[in-house]
LUMPA-963631 format. One record per residue (C-alpha): residue number from 1; residue in three letters; chain; x, y, z. Coordinates in nm, 4 decimals, padded with zeros to 6 digits. Example, Ala and Ser with C-alpha at 12.3 -4.5 7.8 and 13.67 -1.06 7.14 Angstrom:
2
<r k="1" r="Ala" c="A" u="01.2300" v="-00.4500" w="00.7800"/>
<r k="2" r="Ser" c="A" u="01.3670" v="-00.1060" w="00.7140"/>
END
This chain:
321
<r k="1" r="Unk" c="A" u="-00.0097" v="00.0163" w="00.0106"/>
<r k="2" r="Unk" c="A" u="00.1154" v="00.3504" w="-00.0699"/>
<r k="3" r="Unk" c="A" u="00.2004" v="00.5224" w="00.2778"/>
<r k="4" r="Unk" c="A" u="00.0079" v="00.8097" w="00.2048"/>
<r k="5" r="Unk" c="A" u="-00.2801" v="00.8196" w="00.4452"/>
<r k="6" r="Unk" c="A" u="-00.6232" v="00.8034" w="00.3134"/>
<r k="7" r="Unk" c="A" u="-00.9198" v="00.9928" w="00.4689"/>
<r k="8" r="Unk" c="A" u="-01.2900" v="00.9228" w="00.3659"/>
<r k="9" r="Unk" c="A" u="-01.4750" v="01.2433" w="00.2527"/>
<r k="10" r="Unk" c="A" u="-01.8201" v="01.3408" w="00.3876"/>
<r k="11" r="Unk" c="A" u="-02.0979" v="01.3910" w="00.1300"/>
<r k="12" r="Unk" c="A" u="-02.2977" v="01.6498" w="00.1385"/>
<r k="13" r="Unk" c="A" u="-02.6077" v="01.4168" w="00.2331"/>
<r k="14" r="Unk" c="A" u="-02.7295" v="01.6362" w="00.4772"/>
<r k="15" r="Unk" c="A" u="-02.8693" v="01.8879" w="00.2442"/>
<r k="16" r="Unk" c="A" u="-03.0957" v="01.6203" w="00.0853"/>
<r k="17" r="Unk" c="A" u="-03.2437" v="01.5855" w="00.4553"/>
<r k="18" r="Unk" c="A" u="-03.3957" v="01.8879" w="00.4287"/>
<r k="19" r="Unk" c="A" u="-03.7638" v="01.7596" w="00.4629"/>
<r k="20" r="Unk" c="A" u="-03.8920" v="01.9429" w="00.7735"/>
<r k="21" r="Unk" c="A" u="-04.0601" v="02.2014" w="00.6060"/>
<r k="22" r="Unk" c="A" u="-04.3631" v="02.1120" w="00.5931"/>
<r k="23" r="Unk" c="A" u="-04.5628" v="01.7742" w="00.7145"/>
<r k="24" r="Unk" c="A" u="-04.6908" v="01.7737" w="00.3338"/>
<r k="25" r="Unk" c="A" u="-04.3446" v="01.7335" w="00.1708"/>
<r k="26" r="Unk" c="A" u="-04.2041" v="01.3902" w="00.1559"/>
<r k="27" r="Unk" c="A" u="-03.8946" v="01.3044" w="00.2173"/>
<r k="28" r="Unk" c="A" u="-03.8045" v="01.1099" w="-00.1095"/>
<r k="29" r="Unk" c="A" u="-03.9652" v="01.3570" w="-00.3433"/>
<r k="30" r="Unk" c="A" u="-03.6995" v="01.6035" w="-00.1366"/>
<r k="31" r="Unk" c="A" u="-03.4329" v="01.3503" w="-00.1561"/>
<r k="32" r="Unk" c="A" u="-03.4408" v="01.3617" w="-00.5404"/>
<r k="33" r="Unk" c="A" u="-03.4876" v="01.7527" w="-00.6062"/>
<r k="34" r="Unk" c="A" u="-03.8109" v="01.7810" w="-00.6788"/>
<r k="35" r="Unk" c="A" u="-04.0485" v="02.0833" w="-00.6487"/>
<r k="36" r="Unk" c="A" u="-04.2879" v="02.1264" w="-00.3318"/>
<r k="37" r="Unk" c="A" u="-04.6492" v="01.9977" w="-00.3865"/>
<r k="38" r="Unk" c="A" u="-04.8934" v="02.2953" w="-00.4532"/>
<r k="39" r="Unk" c="A" u="-05.0407" v="02.2340" w="-00.0941"/>
<r k="40" r="Unk" c="A" u="-04.7140" v="02.4288" w="00.0604"/>
<r k="41" r="Unk" c="A" u="-04.8237" v="02.7069" w="00.2500"/>
<r k="42" r="Unk" c="A" u="-04.7761" v="03.0188" w="00.1004"/>
<r k="43" r="Unk" c="A" u="-04.5422" v="03.1723" w="00.3499"/>
<r k="44" r="Unk" c="A" u="-04.2872" v="02.8855" w="00.2818"/>
<r k="45" r="Unk" c="A" u="-04.3083" v="02.8727" w="-00.0913"/>
<r k="46" r="Unk" c="A" u="-03.9795" v="03.0582" w="-00.1408"/>
<r k="47" r="Unk" c="A" u="-03.8151" v="02.8487" w="00.1155"/>
<r k="48" r="Unk" c="A" u="-03.9314" v="02.5549" w="-00.0830"/>
<r k="49" r="Unk" c="A" u="-03.7810" v="02.6825" w="-00.3664"/>
<r k="50" r="Unk" c="A" u="-03.4593" v="02.7402" w="-00.2341"/>
<r k="51" r="Unk" c="A" u="-03.4447" v="02.3806" w="-00.1113"/>
<r k="52" r="Unk" c="A" u="-03.5711" v="02.2327" w="-00.3793"/>
<r k="53" r="Unk" c="A" u="-03.2653" v="02.4009" w="-00.5822"/>
<r k="54" r="Unk" c="A" u="-02.9967" v="02.3103" w="-00.3004"/>
<r k="55" r="Unk" c="A" u="-03.1157" v="01.9577" w="-00.3555"/>
<r k="56" r="Unk" c="A" u="-03.0594" v="01.9364" w="-00.7041"/>
<r k="57" r="Unk" c="A" u="-02.7326" v="02.0747" w="-00.6929"/>
<r k="58" r="Unk" c="A" u="-02.6272" v="01.9093" w="-00.3632"/>
<r k="59" r="Unk" c="A" u="-02.7337" v="01.5541" w="-00.5545"/>
<r k="60" r="Unk" c="A" u="-02.5290" v="01.6584" w="-00.8517"/>
<r k="61" r="Unk" c="A" u="-02.2088" v="01.6969" w="-00.6241"/>
<r k="62" r="Unk" c="A" u="-02.2764" v="01.3908" w="-00.4075"/>
<r k="63" r="Unk" c="A" u="-02.2927" v="01.1674" w="-00.7195"/>
<r k="64" r="Unk" c="A" u="-02.0019" v="01.3411" w="-00.8846"/>
<r k="65" r="Unk" c="A" u="-01.7805" v="01.2907" w="-00.6071"/>
<r k="66" r="Unk" c="A" u="-01.6808" v="00.9601" w="-00.7231"/>
<r k="67" r="Unk" c="A" u="-01.4561" v="01.1527" w="-01.0034"/>
<r k="68" r="Unk" c="A" u="-01.2552" v="01.3190" w="-00.6890"/>
<r k="69" r="Unk" c="A" u="-01.1946" v="00.9725" w="-00.5541"/>
<r k="70" r="Unk" c="A" u="-01.0953" v="00.7972" w="-00.8781"/>
<r k="71" r="Unk" c="A" u="-00.8529" v="01.0935" w="-00.9526"/>
<r k="72" r="Unk" c="A" u="-00.7186" v="01.0397" w="-00.5824"/>
<r k="73" r="Unk" c="A" u="-00.6880" v="00.6610" w="-00.6348"/>
<r k="74" r="Unk" c="A" u="-00.4758" v="00.7393" w="-00.9654"/>
<r k="75" r="Unk" c="A" u="-00.2768" v="00.9688" w="-00.7785"/>
<r k="76" r="Unk" c="A" u="-00.1982" v="00.7539" w="-00.4932"/>
<r k="77" r="Unk" c="A" u="00.0267" v="00.5333" w="-00.7420"/>
<r k="78" r="Unk" c="A" u="00.1379" v="00.7646" w="-01.0516"/>
<r k="79" r="Unk" c="A" u="00.4047" v="01.0029" w="-01.0425"/>
<r k="80" r="Unk" c="A" u="00.1845" v="01.3186" w="-01.1385"/>
<r k="81" r="Unk" c="A" u="00.5003" v="01.5228" w="-01.2861"/>
<r k="82" r="Unk" c="A" u="00.6312" v="01.2262" w="-01.5306"/>
<r k="83" r="Unk" c="A" u="00.3395" v="01.0232" w="-01.5673"/>
<r k="84" r="Unk" c="A" u="00.3110" v="00.6535" w="-01.5747"/>
<r k="85" r="Unk" c="A" u="00.5776" v="00.4176" w="-01.6902"/>
<r k="86" r="Unk" c="A" u="00.3754" v="00.0904" w="-01.6654"/>
<r k="87" r="Unk" c="A" u="00.6096" v="-00.0506" w="-01.3762"/>
<r k="88" r="Unk" c="A" u="00.4737" v="00.1311" w="-01.0945"/>
<r k="89" r="Unk" c="A" u="00.4124" v="-00.0950" w="-00.8077"/>
<r k="90" r="Unk" c="A" u="00.0693" v="-00.0095" w="-00.7665"/>
<r k="91" r="Unk" c="A" u="-00.0369" v="00.0439" w="-01.1058"/>
<r k="92" r="Unk" c="A" u="-00.2984" v="-00.2504" w="-01.0470"/>
<r k="93" r="Unk" c="A" u="-00.5038" v="-00.0101" w="-00.8224"/>
<r k="94" r="Unk" c="A" u="-00.5869" v="00.1664" w="-01.1969"/>
<r k="95" r="Unk" c="A" u="-00.8964" v="00.4325" w="-01.1011"/>
<r k="96" r="Unk" c="A" u="-01.2409" v="00.3935" w="-00.9979"/>
<r k="97" r="Unk" c="A" u="-01.4976" v="00.3827" w="-01.2574"/>
<r k="98" r="Unk" c="A" u="-01.7688" v="00.6478" w="-01.2611"/>
<r k="99" r="Unk" c="A" u="-02.1373" v="00.6827" w="-01.1975"/>
<r k="100" r="Unk" c="A" u="-02.4020" v="00.7527" w="-01.4699"/>
<r k="101" r="Unk" c="A" u="-02.4690" v="01.1116" w="-01.3491"/>
<r k="102" r="Unk" c="A" u="-02.6869" v="01.2127" w="-01.6688"/>
<r k="103" r="Unk" c="A" u="-03.0271" v="01.2665" w="-01.4721"/>
<r k="104" r="Unk" c="A" u="-02.8416" v="01.4877" w="-01.1857"/>
<r k="105" r="Unk" c="A" u="-02.6740" v="01.7031" w="-01.4727"/>
<r k="106" r="Unk" c="A" u="-03.0058" v="01.7155" w="-01.6158"/>
<r k="107" r="Unk" c="A" u="-03.1827" v="01.8313" w="-01.2912"/>
<r k="108" r="Unk" c="A" u="-02.8987" v="02.0797" w="-01.1775"/>
<r k="109" r="Unk" c="A" u="-02.9282" v="02.2766" w="-01.5370"/>
<r k="110" r="Unk" c="A" u="-03.2844" v="02.2707" w="-01.4880"/>
<r k="111" r="Unk" c="A" u="-03.2497" v="02.4338" w="-01.1411"/>
<r k="112" r="Unk" c="A" u="-03.0070" v="02.6952" w="-01.2734"/>
<r k="113" r="Unk" c="A" u="-03.2886" v="02.9094" w="-01.4393"/>
<r k="114" r="Unk" c="A" u="-03.5416" v="02.8523" w="-01.1573"/>
<r k="115" r="Unk" c="A" u="-03.6128" v="03.0591" w="-00.8739"/>
<r k="116" r="Unk" c="A" u="-03.4318" v="03.1732" w="-00.6753"/>
<r k="117" r="Unk" c="A" u="-03.1584" v="03.3261" w="-00.8371"/>
<r k="118" r="Unk" c="A" u="-02.8377" v="03.2403" w="-00.7237"/>
<r k="119" r="Unk" c="A" u="-02.5933" v="03.4866" w="-00.8779"/>
<r k="120" r="Unk" c="A" u="-02.3080" v="03.3055" w="-00.7416"/>
<r k="121" r="Unk" c="A" u="-02.3869" v="02.9594" w="-00.7397"/>
<r k="122" r="Unk" c="A" u="-02.5667" v="02.9256" w="-01.0494"/>
<r k="123" r="Unk" c="A" u="-02.3029" v="02.9963" w="-01.3323"/>
<r k="124" r="Unk" c="A" u="-02.0478" v="02.7937" w="-01.0846"/>
<r k="125" r="Unk" c="A" u="-02.3062" v="02.4727" w="-01.1547"/>
<r k="126" r="Unk" c="A" u="-02.2566" v="02.5561" w="-01.5270"/>
<r k="127" r="Unk" c="A" u="-01.8715" v="02.5774" w="-01.5231"/>
<r k="128" r="Unk" c="A" u="-01.8621" v="02.2578" w="-01.2539"/>
<r k="129" r="Unk" c="A" u="-02.0737" v="02.0464" w="-01.5249"/>
<r k="130" r="Unk" c="A" u="-01.8793" v="02.1438" w="-01.8236"/>
<r k="131" r="Unk" c="A" u="-01.5626" v="02.0663" w="-01.6424"/>
<r k="132" r="Unk" c="A" u="-01.6721" v="01.7390" w="-01.5073"/>
<r k="133" r="Unk" c="A" u="-01.8064" v="01.6363" w="-01.8825"/>
<r k="134" r="Unk" c="A" u="-01.4524" v="01.7426" w="-01.9568"/>
<r k="135" r="Unk" c="A" u="-01.2570" v="01.5223" w="-01.7286"/>
<r k="136" r="Unk" c="A" u="-01.5029" v="01.2063" w="-01.6914"/>
<r k="137" r="Unk" c="A" u="-01.4661" v="01.0440" w="-02.0587"/>
<r k="138" r="Unk" c="A" u="-01.0576" v="01.0651" w="-01.9716"/>
<r k="139" r="Unk" c="A" u="-01.1010" v="00.8881" w="-01.6450"/>
<r k="140" r="Unk" c="A" u="-01.3509" v="00.6407" w="-01.7826"/>
<r k="141" r="Unk" c="A" u="-01.0813" v="00.5726" w="-02.0939"/>
<r k="142" r="Unk" c="A" u="-00.8011" v="00.5309" w="-01.8383"/>
<r k="143" r="Unk" c="A" u="-00.9989" v="00.2957" w="-01.5710"/>
<r k="144" r="Unk" c="A" u="-01.0729" v="00.0636" w="-01.8492"/>
<r k="145" r="Unk" c="A" u="-00.6995" v="00.0986" w="-02.0099"/>
<r k="146" r="Unk" c="A" u="-00.5714" v="00.0074" w="-01.6659"/>
<r k="147" r="Unk" c="A" u="-00.8113" v="-00.2529" w="-01.5488"/>
<r k="148" r="Unk" c="A" u="-00.7412" v="-00.4642" w="-01.9074"/>
<r k="149" r="Unk" c="A" u="-00.3751" v="-00.3893" w="-01.8247"/>
<r k="150" r="Unk" c="A" u="-00.3207" v="-00.2321" w="-02.2091"/>
<r k="151" r="Unk" c="A" u="-00.0323" v="-00.0680" w="-02.0518"/>
<r k="152" r="Unk" c="A" u="00.1724" v="-00.4235" w="-02.0727"/>
<r k="153" r="Unk" c="A" u="00.1194" v="-00.4112" w="-02.4827"/>
<r k="154" r="Unk" c="A" u="00.2307" v="-00.0589" w="-02.5633"/>
<r k="155" r="Unk" c="A" u="00.4802" v="-00.0035" w="-02.2798"/>
<r k="156" r="Unk" c="A" u="00.2384" v="00.2618" w="-02.1349"/>
<r k="157" r="Unk" c="A" u="00.2067" v="00.4884" w="-02.4177"/>
<r k="158" r="Unk" c="A" u="-00.1745" v="00.5336" w="-02.4234"/>
<r k="159" r="Unk" c="A" u="-00.1395" v="00.6022" w="-02.0435"/>
<r k="160" r="Unk" c="A" u="00.0820" v="00.8584" w="-02.0843"/>
<r k="161" r="Unk" c="A" u="-00.1311" v="01.0512" w="-02.3428"/>
<r k="162" r="Unk" c="A" u="-00.4027" v="01.0011" w="-02.1084"/>
<r k="163" r="Unk" c="A" u="-00.2461" v="01.1308" w="-01.8245"/>
<r k="164" r="Unk" c="A" u="-00.1342" v="01.4638" w="-02.0246"/>
<r k="165" r="Unk" c="A" u="-00.4923" v="01.5412" w="-02.1195"/>
<r k="166" r="Unk" c="A" u="-00.6161" v="01.4040" w="-01.7297"/>
<r k="167" r="Unk" c="A" u="-00.4027" v="01.6508" w="-01.5335"/>
<r k="168" r="Unk" c="A" u="-00.5267" v="01.9936" w="-01.6657"/>
<r k="169" r="Unk" c="A" u="-00.8811" v="01.8559" w="-01.7037"/>
<r k="170" r="Unk" c="A" u="-00.8291" v="01.7320" w="-01.3115"/>
<r k="171" r="Unk" c="A" u="-00.7261" v="02.0645" w="-01.2033"/>
<r k="172" r="Unk" c="A" u="-00.9988" v="02.2642" w="-01.3885"/>
<r k="173" r="Unk" c="A" u="-01.2280" v="02.0330" w="-01.2349"/>
<r k="174" r="Unk" c="A" u="-01.1064" v="02.0229" w="-00.8906"/>
<r k="175" r="Unk" c="A" u="-01.1014" v="02.4002" w="-00.8939"/>
<r k="176" r="Unk" c="A" u="-01.4425" v="02.4196" w="-00.9834"/>
<r k="177" r="Unk" c="A" u="-01.5378" v="02.1764" w="-00.7335"/>
<r k="178" r="Unk" c="A" u="-01.3752" v="02.3657" w="-00.4697"/>
<r k="179" r="Unk" c="A" u="-01.5465" v="02.7064" w="-00.5409"/>
<r k="180" r="Unk" c="A" u="-01.8830" v="02.5494" w="-00.5428"/>
<r k="181" r="Unk" c="A" u="-01.8309" v="02.3691" w="-00.2304"/>
<r k="182" r="Unk" c="A" u="-01.7081" v="02.6689" w="-00.0475"/>
<r k="183" r="Unk" c="A" u="-02.0316" v="02.8656" w="-00.2211"/>
<r k="184" r="Unk" c="A" u="-02.2509" v="02.5710" w="-00.1438"/>
<r k="185" r="Unk" c="A" u="-02.1602" v="02.5847" w="00.2357"/>
<r k="186" r="Unk" c="A" u="-02.2339" v="02.9411" w="00.2853"/>
<r k="187" r="Unk" c="A" u="-02.5677" v="02.9177" w="00.1067"/>
<r k="188" r="Unk" c="A" u="-02.6638" v="02.5662" w="00.3187"/>
<r k="189" r="Unk" c="A" u="-02.6012" v="02.7577" w="00.6284"/>
<r k="190" r="Unk" c="A" u="-02.8370" v="03.0571" w="00.5507"/>
<r k="191" r="Unk" c="A" u="-03.1227" v="02.7815" w="00.4358"/>
<r k="192" r="Unk" c="A" u="-03.0499" v="02.5616" w="00.7682"/>
<r k="193" r="Unk" c="A" u="-03.1121" v="02.8552" w="00.9765"/>
<r k="194" r="Unk" c="A" u="-03.4173" v="02.9559" w="00.7984"/>
<r k="195" r="Unk" c="A" u="-03.5576" v="02.5818" w="00.7764"/>
<r k="196" r="Unk" c="A" u="-03.4818" v="02.5773" w="01.1731"/>
<r k="197" r="Unk" c="A" u="-03.6838" v="02.8743" w="01.2238"/>
<r k="198" r="Unk" c="A" u="-03.9531" v="02.7990" w="01.0164"/>
<r k="199" r="Unk" c="A" u="-04.0373" v="02.4402" w="01.1980"/>
<r k="200" r="Unk" c="A" u="-03.9796" v="02.6097" w="01.5008"/>
<r k="201" r="Unk" c="A" u="-04.2589" v="02.8657" w="01.4271"/>
<r k="202" r="Unk" c="A" u="-04.5115" v="02.6048" w="01.3175"/>
<r k="203" r="Unk" c="A" u="-04.4683" v="02.3336" w="01.5704"/>
<r k="204" r="Unk" c="A" u="-04.1930" v="02.4404" w="01.8438"/>
<r k="205" r="Unk" c="A" u="-03.8669" v="02.2138" w="01.9152"/>
<r k="206" r="Unk" c="A" u="-04.0554" v="01.9182" w="01.8022"/>
<r k="207" r="Unk" c="A" u="-03.8794" v="01.5544" w="01.7026"/>
<r k="208" r="Unk" c="A" u="-03.8689" v="01.7348" w="01.3965"/>
<r k="209" r="Unk" c="A" u="-03.6908" v="02.0377" w="01.5109"/>
<r k="210" r="Unk" c="A" u="-03.4715" v="01.7865" w="01.7355"/>
<r k="211" r="Unk" c="A" u="-03.3292" v="01.6158" w="01.4084"/>
<r k="212" r="Unk" c="A" u="-03.2825" v="01.8994" w="01.2096"/>
<r k="213" r="Unk" c="A" u="-03.0864" v="02.0775" w="01.4948"/>
<r k="214" r="Unk" c="A" u="-02.8787" v="01.7570" w="01.5375"/>
<r k="215" r="Unk" c="A" u="-02.7768" v="01.7491" w="01.1732"/>
<r k="216" r="Unk" c="A" u="-02.7333" v="02.1026" w="01.1080"/>
<r k="217" r="Unk" c="A" u="-02.4486" v="02.1008" w="01.4372"/>
<r k="218" r="Unk" c="A" u="-02.2898" v="01.7663" w="01.3275"/>
<r k="219" r="Unk" c="A" u="-02.2439" v="01.9087" w="00.9540"/>
<r k="220" r="Unk" c="A" u="-02.0897" v="02.2315" w="01.1264"/>
<r k="221" r="Unk" c="A" u="-01.7980" v="01.9745" w="01.2957"/>
<r k="222" r="Unk" c="A" u="-01.7839" v="01.7700" w="00.9690"/>
<r k="223" r="Unk" c="A" u="-01.7264" v="02.0859" w="00.7307"/>
<r k="224" r="Unk" c="A" u="-01.3968" v="02.1047" w="00.9556"/>
<r k="225" r="Unk" c="A" u="-01.2884" v="01.8045" w="00.9337"/>
<r k="226" r="Unk" c="A" u="-00.9002" v="01.7125" w="00.7727"/>
<r k="227" r="Unk" c="A" u="-00.8617" v="01.5746" w="00.4170"/>
<r k="228" r="Unk" c="A" u="-00.5756" v="01.4398" w="00.2275"/>
<r k="229" r="Unk" c="A" u="-00.4765" v="01.7802" w="00.0900"/>
<r k="230" r="Unk" c="A" u="-00.5671" v="01.9854" w="00.4357"/>
<r k="231" r="Unk" c="A" u="-00.4612" v="01.7474" w="00.7362"/>
<r k="232" r="Unk" c="A" u="-00.4264" v="02.0540" w="00.9764"/>
<r k="233" r="Unk" c="A" u="-00.7571" v="02.0977" w="01.1648"/>
<r k="234" r="Unk" c="A" u="-00.8095" v="02.4176" w="01.3025"/>
<r k="235" r="Unk" c="A" u="-00.8414" v="02.3365" w="01.7066"/>
<r k="236" r="Unk" c="A" u="-01.0496" v="02.6743" w="01.7955"/>
<r k="237" r="Unk" c="A" u="-01.2868" v="02.6558" w="01.5139"/>
<r k="238" r="Unk" c="A" u="-01.3332" v="02.2669" w="01.5922"/>
<r k="239" r="Unk" c="A" u="-01.3690" v="02.3382" w="01.9451"/>
<r k="240" r="Unk" c="A" u="-01.6739" v="02.5736" w="01.8543"/>
<r k="241" r="Unk" c="A" u="-01.8390" v="02.3636" w="01.6449"/>
<r k="242" r="Unk" c="A" u="-01.8022" v="02.0562" w="01.8857"/>
<r k="243" r="Unk" c="A" u="-01.9815" v="02.2812" w="02.1601"/>
<r k="244" r="Unk" c="A" u="-02.2436" v="02.3559" w="01.9384"/>
<r k="245" r="Unk" c="A" u="-02.3021" v="01.9882" w="01.8436"/>
<r k="246" r="Unk" c="A" u="-02.2915" v="01.9055" w="02.2295"/>
<r k="247" r="Unk" c="A" u="-02.5482" v="02.1935" w="02.2908"/>
<r k="248" r="Unk" c="A" u="-02.7897" v="02.0298" w="02.0311"/>
<r k="249" r="Unk" c="A" u="-02.7425" v="01.6692" w="02.2002"/>
<r k="250" r="Unk" c="A" u="-02.8328" v="01.8370" w="02.5382"/>
<r k="251" r="Unk" c="A" u="-03.1421" v="02.0048" w="02.3558"/>
<r k="252" r="Unk" c="A" u="-03.2438" v="01.6545" w="02.2303"/>
<r k="253" r="Unk" c="A" u="-03.2164" v="01.4994" w="02.5733"/>
<r k="254" r="Unk" c="A" u="-03.4313" v="01.7400" w="02.7379"/>
<r k="255" r="Unk" c="A" u="-03.6588" v="01.6800" w="02.4756"/>
<r k="256" r="Unk" c="A" u="-03.6870" v="01.3661" w="02.5583"/>
<r k="257" r="Unk" c="A" u="-03.7537" v="01.4206" w="02.9130"/>
<r k="258" r="Unk" c="A" u="-04.0678" v="01.6119" w="02.7829"/>
<r k="259" r="Unk" c="A" u="-04.1604" v="01.3485" w="02.5214"/>
<r k="260" r="Unk" c="A" u="-04.0962" v="00.9746" w="02.6363"/>
<r k="261" r="Unk" c="A" u="-04.0812" v="00.8666" w="02.2805"/>
<r k="262" r="Unk" c="A" u="-03.7982" v="01.1131" w="02.2229"/>
<r k="263" r="Unk" c="A" u="-03.6162" v="01.1072" w="01.8664"/>
<r k="264" r="Unk" c="A" u="-03.6336" v="00.7246" w="01.7703"/>
<r k="265" r="Unk" c="A" u="-03.3154" v="00.5983" w="01.5197"/>
<r k="266" r="Unk" c="A" u="-03.1039" v="00.8645" w="01.5732"/>
<r k="267" r="Unk" c="A" u="-03.0752" v="00.9426" w="01.9786"/>
<r k="268" r="Unk" c="A" u="-02.8282" v="00.6423" w="02.0358"/>
<r k="269" r="Unk" c="A" u="-02.6108" v="00.7521" w="01.7348"/>
<r k="270" r="Unk" c="A" u="-02.5768" v="01.1239" w="01.7731"/>
<r k="271" r="Unk" c="A" u="-02.4589" v="01.0929" w="02.1503"/>
<r k="272" r="Unk" c="A" u="-02.1782" v="00.8418" w="02.0218"/>
<r k="273" r="Unk" c="A" u="-02.0760" v="01.0506" w="01.7755"/>
<r k="274" r="Unk" c="A" u="-02.0381" v="01.3361" w="02.0347"/>
<r k="275" r="Unk" c="A" u="-01.8246" v="01.0709" w="02.2301"/>
<r k="276" r="Unk" c="A" u="-01.5764" v="00.9783" w="01.9502"/>
<r k="277" r="Unk" c="A" u="-01.5836" v="01.3675" w="01.8165"/>
<r k="278" r="Unk" c="A" u="-01.4045" v="01.4496" w="02.1640"/>
<r k="279" r="Unk" c="A" u="-01.2097" v="01.1735" w="02.1545"/>
<r k="280" r="Unk" c="A" u="-01.0842" v="01.2765" w="01.8321"/>
<r k="281" r="Unk" c="A" u="-01.0385" v="01.6169" w="01.9480"/>
<r k="282" r="Unk" c="A" u="-00.8160" v="01.4882" w="02.2324"/>
<r k="283" r="Unk" c="A" u="-00.6242" v="01.3577" w="01.9871"/>
<r k="284" r="Unk" c="A" u="-00.5348" v="01.6267" w="01.8089"/>
<r k="285" r="Unk" c="A" u="-00.4679" v="01.8277" w="02.0735"/>
<r k="286" r="Unk" c="A" u="-00.1536" v="01.6162" w="02.1406"/>
<r k="287" r="Unk" c="A" u="-00.0457" v="01.6464" w="01.7791"/>
<r k="288" r="Unk" c="A" u="-00.0950" v="02.0081" w="01.7451"/>
<r k="289" r="Unk" c="A" u="-00.4132" v="01.9452" w="01.4986"/>
<r k="290" r="Unk" c="A" u="-00.2071" v="01.7112" w="01.2443"/>
<r k="291" r="Unk" c="A" u="-00.4221" v="01.4031" w="01.1412"/>
<r k="292" r="Unk" c="A" u="-00.1641" v="01.2307" w="01.0073"/>
<r k="293" r="Unk" c="A" u="-00.0270" v="01.1714" w="01.3864"/>
<r k="294" r="Unk" c="A" u="-00.2780" v="00.8867" w="01.4684"/>
<r k="295" r="Unk" c="A" u="-00.5766" v="01.0357" w="01.4104"/>
<r k="296" r="Unk" c="A" u="-00.6528" v="00.9147" w="01.1039"/>
<r k="297" r="Unk" c="A" u="-00.8999" v="00.6297" w="01.1943"/>
<r k="298" r="Unk" c="A" u="-01.0978" v="00.8472" w="01.4460"/>
<r k="299" r="Unk" c="A" u="-01.1474" v="01.0805" w="01.1585"/>
<r k="300" r="Unk" c="A" u="-01.2618" v="00.8131" w="00.8941"/>
<r k="301" r="Unk" c="A" u="-01.4609" v="00.6762" w="01.1763"/>
<r k="302" r="Unk" c="A" u="-01.6475" v="01.0147" w="01.2108"/>
<r k="303" r="Unk" c="A" u="-01.7165" v="01.0687" w="00.8493"/>
<r k="304" r="Unk" c="A" u="-01.8346" v="00.7006" w="00.7641"/>
<r k="305" r="Unk" c="A" u="-02.0668" v="00.7343" w="01.0771"/>
<r k="306" r="Unk" c="A" u="-02.1948" v="01.0836" w="01.0386"/>
<r k="307" r="Unk" c="A" u="-02.3237" v="00.9602" w="00.6688"/>
<r k="308" r="Unk" c="A" u="-02.5067" v="00.6578" w="00.8679"/>
<r k="309" r="Unk" c="A" u="-02.6600" v="00.9331" w="01.0956"/>
<r k="310" r="Unk" c="A" u="-02.7956" v="01.1479" w="00.7447"/>
<r k="311" r="Unk" c="A" u="-02.9452" v="00.8136" w="00.6542"/>
<r k="312" r="Unk" c="A" u="-03.1150" v="00.7654" w="01.0271"/>
<r k="313" r="Unk" c="A" u="-03.2189" v="01.1050" w="01.0744"/>
<r k="314" r="Unk" c="A" u="-03.3974" v="01.0707" w="00.7604"/>
<r k="315" r="Unk" c="A" u="-03.5800" v="00.8109" w="00.8956"/>
<r k="316" r="Unk" c="A" u="-03.6467" v="01.0014" w="01.2205"/>
<r k="317" r="Unk" c="A" u="-03.7877" v="01.2730" w="01.0247"/>
<r k="318" r="Unk" c="A" u="-04.0577" v="01.0307" w="00.8455"/>
<r k="319" r="Unk" c="A" u="-04.1740" v="00.8609" w="01.1825"/>
<r k="320" r="Unk" c="A" u="-04.1858" v="01.1850" w="01.3539"/>
<r k="321" r="Unk" c="A" u="-04.4799" v="01.2923" w="01.1387"/>
END
């Protein structure tokens, strides 16, 4: 195995779980980025439209994350400056095959012309799609090339040719994704706050409110998790995020004292996640925030279980109706 650590990436799946706006909106519909039904209260129409648009963009980002993962796999064994020689020790790793994203691209393209207009994000989505469509065919060709071990027949000549094309295409794609990710995080924070306020105004700090509050604060922690490219954690910001998540867990505990049924499906997972986040923070403190010094496994556990918690939260919201 290559010596480089591999940190898993969290999807933006939390954005797809924004189904708490009204009891009339089915979670599966929103998960697919569908528009709100006509029965949605008029006061919520603008927020529902923004949620629908966010879902379409997030679905595209989640599905195309595979291209990042495929490129990271390729970069783990090839010399990025020289390109492949056909004799690399881990050349059999190749690349990951990509997913079919035609429906997600179509939905995102349609969302760019729908209200509410997002002057920064809408153009970024269009550029992101173009960058993905330039890179994806190259990755697919390379994946097949290495899967079939064609480099044994041509001395990696085709591999070097593909490498020359993939490097600039991947750079452009990753730059657009970084821009989109940054813009979507800001948009989602504002959207989350508005949705949480709408739920509270309508039904108080209900089970549905508790789930959204937990997941919004969990996302704040995940946003600060390290990556292979940025393995150093901002400890002060991380402390603030963990404190916010801890407050959300305590809020959920208080709710269970008032409502014996509590918030099934997610209570135990949410509590365990808090404990693990604190363990992770303790290890980071000893390494001055550097995840590479003994905390990578904890980071991967948090990401994996965060994604599990997203699914559990979706179930909890449906059961709370």
